[in-house]
C-alpha positions in Angstrom: 184.1 223.3 -24.9 180.1 224.3 -25.6 180.5 227.6 -23.7 183.6 228.6 -25.9 181.8 227.6 -28.7 178.8 229.7 -27.8 181.3 232.9 -27.0 182.9 232.5 -30.3 179.5 232.6 -32.0 178.6 235.7 -30.1 181.9 237.3 -31.0 181.2 236.6 -34.6 177.5 237.9 -34.7 179.0 241.3 -32.8 181.3 241.9 -35.7 179.0 241.1 -38.3 176.8 243.7 -36.5 179.5 246.2 -36.5 180.3 245.9 -40.3 176.5 246.0 -41.0 176.2 249.3 -39.4 179.3 250.7 -40.6 178.1 249.9 -44.4 174.5 251.5 -43.9 175.7 254.7 -41.8 179.3 254.9 -42.0 181.6 253.8 -39.1 183.1 257.3 -38.4 179.5 259.0 -38.5 178.1 256.3 -36.1 181.0 256.2 -33.8 181.7 259.3 -33.4 185.5 260.9 -32.5 188.0 258.6 -33.5 190.2 256.9 -30.5 193.8 257.0 -30.5 195.6 254.3 -32.2 197.3 252.8 -29.1 194.0 253.0 -27.2 191.6 251.5 -30.1 191.0 247.9 -29.1 191.5 248.1 -25.4 188.0 249.0 -24.3 189.1 252.4 -23.5 188.0 254.6 -26.5 185.4 257.3 -25.4 182.7 258.0 -27.8 183.9 255.1 -30.5 182.3 251.9 -31.0 183.0 249.2 -28.3 185.1 246.2 -29.3 183.4 243.0 -30.0 184.8 241.3 -26.9 183.4 244.1 -24.9 179.8 243.3 -26.5 180.0 239.7 -26.0 181.1 240.1 -22.3 177.9 242.5 -21.9 175.8 239.9 -23.7 176.7 236.4 -21.8 177.6 237.8 -18.3 175.4 238.5 -15.3 174.2 242.0 -14.7 175.3 243.0 -11.1 175.0 246.0 -8.9 176.2 247.3 -5.5 174.9 249.2 -2.5 176.7 251.3 0.0 175.5 249.8 3.6 175.7 252.4 6.5 178.1 251.8 9.4 177.0 249.5 11.8 174.0 247.9 9.8 176.1 245.4 7.9 175.3 242.7 10.5 171.5 243.3 10.0 171.6 243.6 6.6 173.2 240.4 5.9 170.8 238.7 8.4 167.9 239.1 6.0 169.7 237.8 3.0 169.7 234.3 2.0 170.6 232.4 -1.5 168.0 231.6 -3.7 167.7 228.1 -5.7 171.1 228.0 -7.7 169.4 225.5 -10.0 166.3 227.5 -10.9 167.5 231.2 -10.7 170.5 231.9 -9.1 170.6 234.9 -6.9 170.5 236.6 -3.4 167.2 237.4 -2.3 165.5 238.8 0.9 165.0 236.4 3.5 161.1 235.4 4.3 161.4 235.4 8.1 158.7 234.0 10.6 156.1 235.5 12.2 156.9 237.2 15.4 154.9 236.9 18.7 153.2 239.9 17.9 152.0 239.2 14.3 151.0 235.9 15.3 148.8 237.1 17.8 147.3 239.3 15.4 146.6 236.8 12.6 145.2 234.2 15.2 142.6 236.5 16.3 141.4 237.1 12.8 141.6 233.5 11.9 138.7 231.3 12.3 140.6 228.0 13.2 140.7 228.5 17.0 137.0 228.6 17.1 136.6 225.7 14.6 138.9 223.6 16.7 137.2 224.4 20.0 134.0 223.0 18.2 135.6 220.0 17.0 137.1 219.1 20.1 133.9 218.9 21.7 132.4 216.5 19.3 131.7 213.1 20.4 133.6 210.0 18.5 130.5 209.1 16.4 130.1 213.0 15.3 133.9 212.9 14.1 133.6 209.5 12.5 130.5 210.6 10.3 132.6 213.6 9.3 135.4 211.5 8.3 132.9 209.1 6.1 131.7 212.3 4.5 135.0 213.6 3.9 136.4 210.4 2.4 133.7 211.2 -0.8 136.0 214.3 -1.3 139.2 212.7 -0.7 139.6 214.3 2.8 139.7 213.6 6.5 136.8 214.6 8.8 138.3 217.4 10.2 139.4 219.2 7.2 135.8 218.8 5.6 134.6 220.3 8.8 136.9 223.3 8.7 135.7 224.1 5.2 132.3 223.4 6.2 132.3 225.5 9.2 134.1 228.4 7.9 131.3 229.0 5.1 128.9 228.8 7.9 130.7 231.5 9.9 131.2 233.7 7.0 127.7 233.3 6.1 126.6 234.1 9.6 124.7 230.8 9.8 124.5 229.5 13.6 125.3 225.8 14.8 127.1 222.9 12.8 125.9 221.1 9.8 125.0 217.4 9.9 127.5 215.7 7.4 126.1 214.0 4.5 127.5 211.3 1.9 125.6 213.0 -1.1 126.8 216.6 -0.7 129.6 218.4 1.0 130.1 222.1 1.7 129.7 223.9 -1.5 127.1 222.6 -4.1 126.3 223.6 -7.9 123.0 225.2 -8.1 121.0 225.8 -11.5 118.2 228.2 -11.1 115.3 229.1 -13.6 112.8 231.9 -13.1 110.7 234.0 -15.1 110.8 234.6 -18.1 113.2 231.7 -18.6 112.2 228.1 -18.8 115.5 226.6 -20.0 118.8 226.1 -19.1 121.6 224.2 -20.5 125.3 224.1 -19.6 128.5 222.1 -20.8 131.9 220.8 -19.9 133.8 220.3 -22.8 136.4 217.2 -22.8 138.4 216.9 -26.3 140.9 214.3 -26.9 143.8 216.7 -25.9 144.0 220.4 -25.0 146.8 222.7 -24.0 146.9 224.6 -20.6 149.2 227.4 -19.0 151.2 226.2 -16.3 153.6 228.1 -13.9 157.3 227.2 -14.2 158.8 225.8 -10.7 161.1 228.1 -9.4 160.0 231.5 -11.4 157.8 234.3 -10.6 155.9 234.8 -13.7 157.2 232.3 -16.4 154.5 229.9 -17.8 154.8 227.2 -20.2 152.2 225.3 -22.2 151.1 221.9 -21.1 149.3 219.2 -23.0 146.6 217.6 -21.3 145.6 214.2 -23.1 142.2 211.9 -22.2 142.2 208.7 -23.8 138.8 207.5 -23.5 138.8 203.7 -22.5 135.5 202.1 -22.2 133.6 201.2 -19.9 132.7 205.0 -18.7 130.5 205.8 -16.2 128.9 209.0 -15.5 126.9 210.1 -12.5 126.4 212.7 -9.8 124.4 213.6 -6.8 121.4 215.8 -7.1 118.3 217.2 -5.5 115.4 218.7 -7.3 112.8 221.5 -6.9 111.4 221.9 -10.3 108.0 222.5 -11.7 106.6 222.4 -15.2 106.6 225.6 -16.7 105.2 225.0 -20.5 102.4 227.0 -21.3 99.9 225.3 -23.6 98.2 228.0 -25.5 95.1 228.2 -27.7 94.0 231.1 -29.8 90.4 232.2 -30.2 89.9 235.0 -33.0 92.3 237.8 -31.7 92.2 236.3 -27.8 94.9 234.1 -26.3 95.0 232.2 -23.0 97.6 230.0 -21.5 97.5 227.3 -18.8 100.2 225.6 -16.8 99.9 221.9 -17.5 102.3 218.9 -18.2 103.4 218.8 -21.7 103.6 221.3 -24.5 102.7 222.2 -28.1 105.7 219.9 -29.0 104.6 217.0 -26.9 105.6 215.9 -23.5 108.9 214.7 -24.4 110.1 218.3 -24.6 109.8 218.8 -20.9 112.7 217.1 -19.2 115.8 217.7 -16.7 118.8 215.3 -17.8 122.5 214.6 -17.3 124.3 213.5 -20.2 127.5 212.8 -22.2 127.5 213.2 -25.9 130.2 211.1 -27.5 131.8 211.9 -30.7 133.4 208.6 -32.5 134.6 208.0 -35.8 134.3 204.5 -37.7 135.2 203.7 -41.2 135.6 207.3 -42.0 132.0 208.5 -40.9 131.5 210.1 -37.7 128.6 209.2 -35.0 127.4 210.7 -32.0 126.2 208.7 -29.3 124.5 209.9 -26.2 124.6 208.1 -22.6 121.6 210.1 -20.8 120.5 210.1 -17.1 116.7 211.6 -16.4 116.6 213.5 -13.4 113.4 213.9 -11.7 111.6 217.0 -11.2 111.1 216.8 -7.5 113.5 214.8 -5.4 115.7 214.6 -2.2 119.5 214.2 -2.4 120.0 210.9 -4.4 122.9 209.4 -6.3 122.3 208.4 -10.0 124.7 206.9 -12.5 124.9 204.9 -15.8 127.8 203.1 -17.9 128.4 202.6 -21.2 130.4 199.7 -22.6 130.2 199.6 -26.2 131.1 202.5 -28.8 132.5 201.4 -32.3 135.4 203.0 -34.0 137.8 205.5 -32.7 136.5 208.0 -29.6 137.4 211.5 -30.8 136.1 213.4 -27.8 132.8 213.7 -25.7 131.0 216.5 -23.8 128.9 216.8 -20.5 125.6 218.4 -20.5 123.1 219.1 -18.0 119.8 220.4 -19.9 116.7 221.6 -18.1 113.9 222.4 -20.8 110.3 223.8 -20.0 111.1 223.8 -16.4 111.4 226.3 -13.4 112.9 226.1 -10.1 116.3 224.9 -8.6 118.4 221.8 -9.3 121.3 221.3 -6.7 124.3 219.1 -7.9 127.4 217.9 -6.3 129.9 214.7 -6.6 129.9 214.7 -10.4 131.9 211.7 -12.0 133.0 210.6 -15.2 135.0 207.4 -14.6 137.1 205.5 -17.1 140.7 204.6 -17.1 140.8 204.3 -13.5 140.2 207.8 -12.5 137.5 210.7 -12.3 137.9 213.0 -15.5 135.2 215.5 -14.6 136.6 218.7 -13.7 135.6 220.6 -10.6 133.7 217.2 -9.3 133.0 218.8 -6.0 131.1 222.1 -7.5 133.5 224.3 -5.9 133.0 226.9 -8.5 130.7 225.6 -11.4 130.6 228.9 -13.3 134.1 229.4 -14.2 134.9 229.5 -17.8 138.2 230.6 -19.5 140.9 231.6 -17.2 144.6 232.1 -17.7 145.4 228.7 -17.5 142.3 227.4 -19.2 142.6 229.3 -22.4 141.6 226.6 -24.9 138.6 225.0 -23.1 136.6 226.2 -20.0 137.9 225.3 -17.1 134.6 223.8 -15.5 131.2 224.6 -16.9 129.9 227.1 -19.6 126.8 228.2 -20.4 124.9 226.8 -23.7 121.6 228.3 -23.2 121.4 230.9 -20.6 118.2 233.2 -21.1 117.3 235.8 -18.7 116.2 234.5 -15.5 118.5 231.5 -15.5 122.0 231.3 -14.1 124.3 228.5 -12.3 126.6 229.1 -9.7 128.2 227.5 -6.6 126.7 228.0 -3.2 126.6 227.1 0.4 123.3 225.9 1.4 122.0 225.5 5.1 120.0 222.1 4.7 
């Protein structure tokens, strides 16, 4: 019944369109030669306007075509066809064949899996258990984490195997400050909601907006694992006449509080019509081996509008390594890219409203941040 109503609406719309063209340009001038009376509304007029039913048919019906198959090739042709998903895009499409023995052999020769699997099979039970414990930090089993790690070692021409760690796995985030820079600040924004573009299942290039909502419920815990190789880069300056000298010392002209390395979350909340900003900060050591730090916020007044994560290094030079970032509330980790696979990834086709992972706030010449595999 709904289909018939739609057909009638389309026919009526096509008639109105014909009348509009006739009024503007003249029906005879627009349509050309007039068809004989007996053949006018039967879809057989040559050079004339197509009847309304014919226009409706073209609008609502599927467009089809045909091919001529050479004799003797019919069986081979039909063997390479299969039906598509009739609920998404009904169609007949090319069958996706399995790899032949020859192609399988070529792929296997280029693959790293046989080499990695052989190394894994030679591991002791204790080594496999250690990889399993490290993989659990990323939600992976031991073998999958080892495949990721060993593949990166092979691609980077690193010999041997890595020692699994509970504090860092595979790729890590690297924040580097070299001369002349002395500061680096990056941000990961967390508004109350934002939209991302998600591919529609069953289609090739159709996307739809999806709303991501993050309702913050206290308590909230922030934390990360890090290793620091930083040194103070502040220059205490003194001027005598026209000469100037500088000494690398702790502290600065603004005071020692202006030299820091910290990871923090800045919360924006509203209470009785006024906006407030509160920070949950974790100070990082300048020199430290891998360690885990975290802190928890239990109380905020009013309604939480949103929050942002920051990593800020000021008046320092050197390297900060990070991994396993977490922002836990409402029973899950809301940090994007928590395992630092690609920290320097901003706006993308999917994340068009907020940067996907981290973006720079203060990134002068000589400072950068990226994800790398480090041979510890």
